[in-house]
C-alpha positions as CSV (number, residue, x, y, z in Angstrom):
1,M,0.0,0.0,0.0
2,T,1.4,3.4,-1.0
3,R,1.8,6.2,1.4
4,R,-0.9,8.2,-0.4
5,K,-3.4,5.4,-0.1
6,M,-2.5,4.9,3.5
7,F,-2.9,8.6,4.3
8,F,-6.3,8.7,2.6
9,R,-7.4,5.6,4.5
10,M,-6.3,7.1,7.8
11,I,-8.3,10.4,7.4
12,T,-11.4,8.6,6.1
13,A,-11.3,6.2,9.0
14,S,-10.9,9.0,11.5
15,L,-13.9,10.8,9.9
16,I,-16.1,7.7,10.1
17,R,-15.2,7.0,13.7
18,R,-16.3,10.5,14.6
19,R,-19.1,10.7,12.1
20,S,-21.5,12.6,14.4
21,R,-19.2,15.5,14.9
22,M,-17.9,15.5,11.3
23,L,-21.5,15.3,10.0
24,V,-22.2,18.5,11.8
25,A,-19.1,20.1,10.2
26,L,-20.0,18.7,6.8
27,L,-23.6,20.0,7.1
28,A,-22.3,23.5,8.0
29,I,-19.9,23.5,5.1
30,A,-22.6,22.3,2.6
31,V,-25.1,24.9,3.8
32,G,-22.5,27.6,3.6
33,A,-21.4,26.5,0.1
34,T,-25.1,26.4,-0.9
35,I,-25.7,29.9,0.2
36,L,-22.4,31.0,-1.3
37,S,-23.0,29.4,-4.7
38,G,-26.6,30.7,-4.8
39,L,-25.8,34.2,-3.8
40,V,-22.9,34.5,-6.2
41,T,-25.1,33.1,-9.0
42,I,-27.8,35.7,-8.1
43,Y,-25.1,38.4,-7.8
44,Y,-23.9,37.9,-11.4
45,D,-27.4,37.4,-12.8
46,V,-29.0,40.3,-11.0
47,P,-28.0,43.0,-13.6
48,R,-29.8,41.0,-16.3
49,Q,-32.8,40.3,-14.1
50,M,-33.1,43.8,-12.8
51,G,-32.7,45.2,-16.3
52,A,-35.6,43.0,-17.4
53,Q,-37.7,44.2,-14.5
54,F,-36.9,47.9,-15.0
55,R,-37.8,47.6,-18.7
56,N,-41.4,47.4,-17.5
57,Y,-41.1,51.0,-16.4
58,G,-40.6,52.4,-19.8
59,A,-37.9,53.7,-22.1
60,N,-34.4,54.5,-20.6
61,M,-33.1,56.4,-23.6
62,I,-34.7,59.0,-25.9
63,L,-33.5,60.5,-29.2
64,V,-34.6,64.1,-29.9
65,P,-33.7,66.5,-32.7
66,S,-30.6,68.6,-32.2
67,V,-30.9,72.3,-31.7
68,E,-30.3,73.0,-35.4
69,S,-33.2,70.9,-36.6
70,D,-36.8,70.4,-35.3
71,A,-37.3,66.9,-36.6
72,F,-35.5,63.9,-38.1
73,E,-36.2,60.9,-40.2
74,T,-37.3,57.9,-38.1
75,M,-36.4,54.6,-39.6
76,R,-33.2,55.7,-41.1
77,T,-32.0,57.0,-37.7
78,V,-33.1,53.8,-35.9
79,D,-31.5,51.6,-38.5
80,D,-28.2,53.4,-38.3
81,I,-28.2,53.1,-34.5
82,M,-29.1,49.4,-34.5
83,L,-26.5,48.6,-37.2
84,N,-23.6,50.7,-35.8
85,I,-24.1,51.4,-32.1
86,I,-26.6,49.4,-30.1
87,P,-26.7,45.6,-30.6
88,N,-30.1,44.5,-31.9
89,E,-30.4,41.9,-29.1
90,Q,-30.3,44.7,-26.5
91,L,-33.1,46.7,-28.0
92,V,-36.3,45.7,-26.2
93,G,-38.5,48.3,-27.9
94,V,-38.3,51.2,-30.3
95,A,-41.2,53.7,-30.3
96,P,-41.1,56.7,-32.7
97,Y,-43.5,59.6,-31.9
98,R,-44.9,62.5,-33.9
99,Y,-47.2,65.0,-32.2
100,E,-49.8,67.1,-33.9
101,T,-52.8,69.2,-32.7
102,V,-56.1,67.8,-34.0
103,S,-59.7,68.3,-33.2
104,I,-62.3,65.8,-31.9
105,H,-65.9,67.1,-31.4
106,D,-64.5,70.6,-31.9
107,Q,-62.1,70.1,-28.9
108,P,-58.4,70.5,-29.6
109,V,-56.3,67.5,-28.5
110,I,-52.8,66.3,-29.1
111,A,-52.5,63.3,-31.3
112,A,-49.4,61.1,-31.0
113,G,-48.6,59.0,-34.1
114,T,-46.5,55.9,-33.3
115,E,-45.8,52.3,-34.2
116,M,-48.0,50.4,-31.8
117,A,-45.8,47.3,-31.6
118,G,-42.8,49.4,-30.6
119,A,-44.8,51.5,-28.1
120,R,-46.2,48.4,-26.5
121,A,-42.7,46.9,-26.2
122,A,-41.1,50.2,-24.9
123,S,-44.0,50.9,-22.4
124,P,-45.3,47.6,-21.0
125,Y,-46.5,49.4,-17.9
126,W,-49.4,51.0,-19.9
127,H,-52.7,49.6,-18.8
128,I,-55.3,49.5,-21.6
129,D,-59.0,49.2,-20.9
130,G,-59.9,47.5,-24.1
131,A,-57.4,46.6,-26.8
132,W,-54.4,48.1,-28.6
133,P,-55.0,49.5,-32.1
134,S,-54.1,46.7,-34.5
135,K,-54.8,48.3,-37.9
136,S,-55.4,51.6,-39.7
137,G,-58.5,53.5,-38.6
138,E,-58.2,52.6,-34.9
139,I,-57.3,54.9,-32.1
140,L,-56.3,54.7,-28.5
141,L,-57.6,57.5,-26.1
142,G,-55.9,58.6,-23.0
143,G,-58.1,58.4,-19.9
144,E,-58.3,62.2,-19.3
145,T,-59.1,62.9,-23.0
146,A,-61.8,60.1,-23.0
147,D,-63.4,61.6,-19.9
148,L,-63.3,65.1,-21.4
149,L,-64.9,64.0,-24.7
150,G,-67.3,61.4,-23.1
151,L,-66.0,58.6,-25.3
152,K,-65.4,54.9,-24.6
153,S,-64.2,51.8,-26.3
154,G,-66.1,51.0,-29.5
155,D,-67.2,54.6,-30.1
156,K,-66.7,56.2,-33.5
157,L,-65.2,59.7,-33.9
158,T,-63.9,62.1,-36.6
159,L,-60.4,63.3,-36.3
160,V,-59.9,66.7,-37.9
161,Y,-56.6,68.3,-38.7
162,T,-56.4,71.9,-39.9
163,P,-52.9,73.2,-41.0
164,E,-51.7,76.4,-39.4
165,I,-52.2,79.5,-41.7
166,S,-49.8,82.4,-41.8
167,D,-51.5,85.8,-41.2
168,E,-48.8,87.8,-43.0
169,T,-49.6,89.5,-46.2
170,P,-47.0,89.2,-49.0
171,E,-45.0,92.4,-49.3
172,N,-45.3,92.7,-53.1
173,E,-49.1,92.7,-52.9
174,N,-49.1,95.7,-50.6
175,L,-46.7,97.6,-52.8
176,S,-48.7,96.7,-55.9
177,G,-51.9,98.0,-54.3
178,Q,-50.2,101.3,-53.3
179,E,-48.8,101.8,-56.8
180,N,-52.1,101.4,-58.5
181,G,-53.8,103.8,-56.1
182,Q,-56.0,101.1,-54.5
183,E,-55.7,102.8,-51.1
184,N,-58.4,105.2,-52.4
185,A,-60.8,102.4,-53.6
186,P,-64.4,102.4,-52.3
187,E,-65.1,100.6,-49.0
188,N,-67.0,97.8,-50.7
189,A,-64.0,97.1,-52.9
190,D,-61.9,96.7,-49.8
191,Q,-64.3,94.3,-48.3
192,S,-64.5,92.4,-51.6
193,G,-60.7,92.2,-51.8
194,Q,-60.5,91.0,-48.1
195,E,-63.0,88.3,-48.7
196,S,-61.1,87.1,-51.8
197,A,-57.8,87.1,-49.9
198,D,-59.4,85.0,-47.1
199,E,-60.8,82.6,-49.6
200,A,-57.4,82.3,-51.2
201,D,-55.6,81.7,-47.9
202,Y,-58.1,79.2,-46.5
203,I,-56.9,75.6,-46.4
204,P,-59.6,73.0,-45.7
205,G,-58.8,70.6,-42.9
206,S,-58.3,66.8,-43.4
207,E,-60.6,64.3,-41.7
208,L,-60.3,60.7,-40.7
209,E,-63.0,58.4,-39.4
210,M,-61.6,56.4,-36.4
211,E,-62.8,53.8,-34.0
212,V,-61.8,53.8,-30.3
213,T,-60.3,50.4,-29.4
214,G,-59.2,51.2,-25.8
215,I,-58.7,53.7,-23.1
216,L,-55.1,54.3,-21.7
217,E,-54.7,54.5,-18.0
218,T,-51.2,55.3,-16.6
219,G,-51.9,57.9,-13.9
220,G,-49.4,60.2,-15.8
221,S,-49.3,62.7,-18.6
222,E,-49.9,60.0,-21.2
223,E,-53.6,60.1,-20.5
224,Q,-53.8,63.6,-22.1
225,Y,-53.1,62.3,-25.6
226,V,-54.7,60.2,-28.2
227,Y,-52.7,57.6,-30.0
228,L,-52.9,56.4,-33.6
229,T,-50.6,54.7,-36.1
230,L,-47.9,56.8,-37.6
231,K,-49.3,56.0,-41.0
232,D,-52.7,57.4,-40.2
233,L,-51.2,60.6,-38.8
234,Q,-49.1,61.0,-41.9
235,E,-52.2,60.5,-44.0
236,L,-54.2,63.0,-41.9
237,T,-51.5,65.7,-42.1
238,G,-50.4,65.0,-45.7
239,S,-46.7,64.9,-44.7
240,A,-44.4,62.0,-43.9
241,G,-40.9,61.5,-42.6
242,R,-41.0,63.9,-39.6
243,L,-40.6,62.8,-36.0
244,D,-40.4,64.6,-32.7
245,V,-38.9,61.9,-30.5
246,I,-37.8,58.3,-30.5
247,E,-38.1,56.3,-27.3
248,L,-35.7,53.4,-26.8
249,S,-35.9,50.6,-24.2
250,V,-32.4,49.1,-24.0
251,S,-31.4,46.1,-21.9
252,A,-28.1,47.4,-20.7
253,T,-26.3,48.8,-17.7
254,R,-26.1,52.5,-16.9
255,E,-22.4,52.5,-18.1
256,Q,-23.3,50.9,-21.4
257,L,-26.2,53.3,-21.9
258,E,-23.9,56.3,-21.3
259,H,-21.4,54.8,-23.8
260,Y,-24.1,54.4,-26.4
261,A,-25.4,57.9,-25.9
262,E,-21.9,59.3,-26.2
263,R,-21.3,57.4,-29.4
264,I,-24.7,58.6,-30.9
265,N,-23.9,62.2,-30.0
266,M,-20.5,62.1,-31.5
267,D,-21.5,60.3,-34.7
268,I,-21.2,62.7,-37.6
269,D,-23.7,60.7,-39.7
270,M,-26.4,61.5,-37.0
271,E,-25.5,65.1,-36.2
272,N,-29.2,66.1,-36.2
273,V,-29.9,63.6,-33.4
274,T,-29.2,64.0,-29.6
275,A,-29.4,61.0,-27.3
276,Q,-30.5,61.5,-23.7
277,L,-30.9,59.1,-20.9
278,V,-34.1,58.9,-18.9
279,K,-32.6,59.6,-15.5
280,R,-35.6,58.5,-13.4
281,V,-35.2,55.0,-14.8
282,T,-31.4,54.7,-15.2
283,Q,-30.6,56.2,-11.8
284,S,-33.3,54.1,-10.0
285,E,-32.0,50.9,-11.7
286,S,-28.4,51.8,-10.8
287,T,-29.2,52.6,-7.1
288,V,-31.3,49.4,-6.6
289,L,-28.7,47.3,-8.3
290,T,-25.8,48.7,-6.2
291,K,-27.7,48.2,-2.9
292,L,-28.8,44.7,-3.8
293,Q,-25.2,43.6,-4.8
294,A,-23.9,45.1,-1.6
295,L,-26.4,43.2,0.4
296,V,-25.5,39.9,-1.4
297,F,-21.8,40.6,-0.7
298,L,-22.5,41.3,3.0
299,V,-24.6,38.2,3.4
300,T,-21.9,36.1,1.7
301,A,-19.2,37.4,4.0
302,V,-21.3,36.7,7.1
303,V,-22.0,33.1,5.9
304,L,-18.3,32.4,5.2
305,A,-17.5,33.7,8.7
306,L,-20.1,31.4,10.3
307,I,-18.7,28.4,8.3
308,M,-15.2,29.2,9.7
309,I,-16.6,29.4,13.3
310,C,-18.5,26.2,13.0
311,V,-15.6,24.2,11.5
312,A,-13.1,25.7,13.9
313,T,-15.4,24.7,16.9
314,T,-15.8,21.2,15.6
315,M,-12.1,20.6,14.9
316,T,-11.2,22.1,18.3
317,A,-13.5,19.5,19.9
318,V,-12.0,16.7,17.9
319,V,-8.4,17.8,18.8
320,T,-9.4,17.9,22.5
321,E,-11.0,14.5,22.2
322,R,-7.9,13.0,20.6
323,R,-5.3,14.5,22.9
324,K,-4.1,11.1,24.2
325,E,-3.9,9.7,20.7
326,I,-1.8,12.7,19.6
327,G,0.4,12.4,22.7
328,L,1.0,8.7,22.1
329,R,1.9,9.3,18.4
330,K,4.3,12.0,19.3
331,A,5.9,9.7,22.0
332,L,6.4,7.1,19.3
333,G,8.2,9.6,17.1
334,A,5.5,11.2,15.0
335,S,6.5,14.6,13.7
336,D,4.4,17.7,13.9
337,Q,4.1,17.8,10.1
338,S,2.5,14.3,10.1
339,I,0.0,15.4,12.7
340,I,-0.8,18.7,10.9
341,G,-1.1,16.8,7.6
342,E,-3.7,14.4,9.1
343,F,-5.9,17.0,10.7
344,M,-5.6,19.4,7.7
345,G,-6.4,16.4,5.4
346,E,-9.6,15.7,7.3
347,G,-10.6,19.4,7.2
348,L,-9.9,19.8,3.5
349,L,-11.7,16.6,2.6
350,L,-14.8,17.9,4.4
351,G,-14.4,21.2,2.6
352,G,-14.2,19.5,-0.8
353,V,-17.2,17.2,-0.2
354,G,-19.3,20.1,1.3
355,G,-18.3,22.4,-1.6
356,I,-19.5,19.8,-4.2
357,L,-22.8,19.3,-2.4
358,G,-23.3,23.0,-2.0
359,S,-22.6,23.8,-5.7
360,G,-25.5,21.7,-6.9
361,L,-27.8,22.9,-4.1
362,G,-26.7,26.5,-4.6
363,F,-28.0,26.6,-8.2
364,A,-31.4,25.1,-7.0
365,F,-31.5,27.8,-4.3
366,A,-30.7,30.6,-6.8
367,Q,-33.3,29.2,-9.2
368,Y,-35.9,29.2,-6.4
369,V,-35.1,32.8,-5.4
370,S,-35.1,34.0,-9.0
371,M,-38.5,32.4,-9.8
372,N,-40.1,33.9,-6.7
373,V,-38.5,37.3,-6.8
374,F,-37.9,38.1,-10.5
375,N,-40.4,35.6,-12.0
376,G,-37.8,34.3,-14.4
377,S,-35.3,31.5,-14.6
378,I,-31.6,32.1,-13.8
379,Q,-28.6,31.3,-16.0
380,F,-26.3,28.5,-14.8
381,Q,-22.7,29.7,-14.3
382,P,-20.3,26.7,-15.0
383,L,-17.3,28.4,-13.4
384,L,-19.1,28.6,-10.1
385,L,-18.8,24.9,-9.5
386,P,-15.0,24.8,-9.2
387,L,-15.0,28.3,-7.6
388,T,-17.4,27.1,-4.8
389,V,-15.3,24.0,-4.1
390,I,-12.1,26.0,-4.0
391,V,-13.6,28.6,-1.6
392,S,-15.0,25.9,0.6
393,I,-11.7,24.2,0.8
394,L,-9.9,27.4,1.6
395,V,-12.4,28.5,4.2
396,T,-12.2,25.1,5.9
397,G,-8.5,25.1,5.8
398,C,-8.3,28.5,7.5
399,A,-10.8,27.3,10.1
400,C,-8.5,24.4,10.9
401,L,-5.4,26.4,11.5
402,L,-6.0,27.2,15.2
403,P,-7.2,23.7,16.2
404,V,-4.2,22.1,14.4
405,R,-1.8,24.5,16.0
406,S,-3.2,23.4,19.4
407,A,-2.7,19.8,18.4
408,T,1.0,20.3,17.8
409,D,1.3,21.9,21.3
410,V,0.3,18.7,23.0
411,D,3.0,17.6,25.5
412,P,3.3,13.7,25.3
413,A,4.6,13.4,28.9
414,L,1.8,15.4,30.4
415,V,-0.9,13.7,28.4
416,L,0.3,10.2,29.0
417,K,0.4,10.9,32.7
418,G,-3.2,11.9,32.6
419,E,-2.7,15.6,33.3
């Protein structure tokens, strides 16, 4: 039998003989390794889980026209951003908006033209009493607007758009009138001329027959608008290609968002676009994430300390119980190194077995927490298996240092005399 096999047989036999004490130590190590593995798994997966949860609170980045321009082209801008700056897999939702003042029942309201699928993805917190518009000719009313107009889901309405008309009179017409002496014309001629000018400047408004599919309830300013498809609004106004704002919901950390915004603002191909972060969302996400990660770190440190205390207490009791055995071995010529090796071998074996058990149980623990807190499964981290085992062995080894040191201090003469 080789020395290695003999050594392994000695420490396993010692553990089996004192299985009640060692089982307590093994259980403590396994529980600690379970919590360690689970919390570290949650720690690394929290940013993804928290990002998914905060996406329910709306967009975290908006694109607005720069100072030099009052609008920009939508799809070209978004396509450039997705292709060159923000990875497509991180874009949760893209909602372009164009705002125009329209009339419903002779009441002026603000109409927001958007792409309904993008708005639904970027603003999942919107509560719709009814249904989202799914085709042309359907409209979504904000709660305040619906109460003001006395409308509900299923009602029909007429959307009226009247272009703004300039009140300025062309300068050449005034000069022409003065040169021809029209300032002395009879009063009826003036009135006739004014009526002709008003008829020439009058631009009839456009109308669209719409059906209300739902009422939007958010408790915020969104309830003051009406929402229709961008195509319908472009048809109503007779102009296309202009947007006022683009809302982006991006699954990324605050640092990544700041990097994306900086790249967009510095891109010369998008000089008419300014990217801004929605601070109420990004700051809240960053604050909650930082505090949660700090809590996980603190709990992990406390658990590791408790493991060390439990293992150190158990090993101290074992050393006290085996004082006569240690004294006899030293009297027969055993070196301190051999005694240290045996006790450390027992402790490290317990740490390795406990770490292996805790790695599997830790993932189950993390999955349970994730499903109950975040309502989503967690991603398995393969590197955590060897990491948990190594940390368990190191913690157990550190906990064994003081008990092992007391074992080497045993005086054979005193112990064998019964003192």
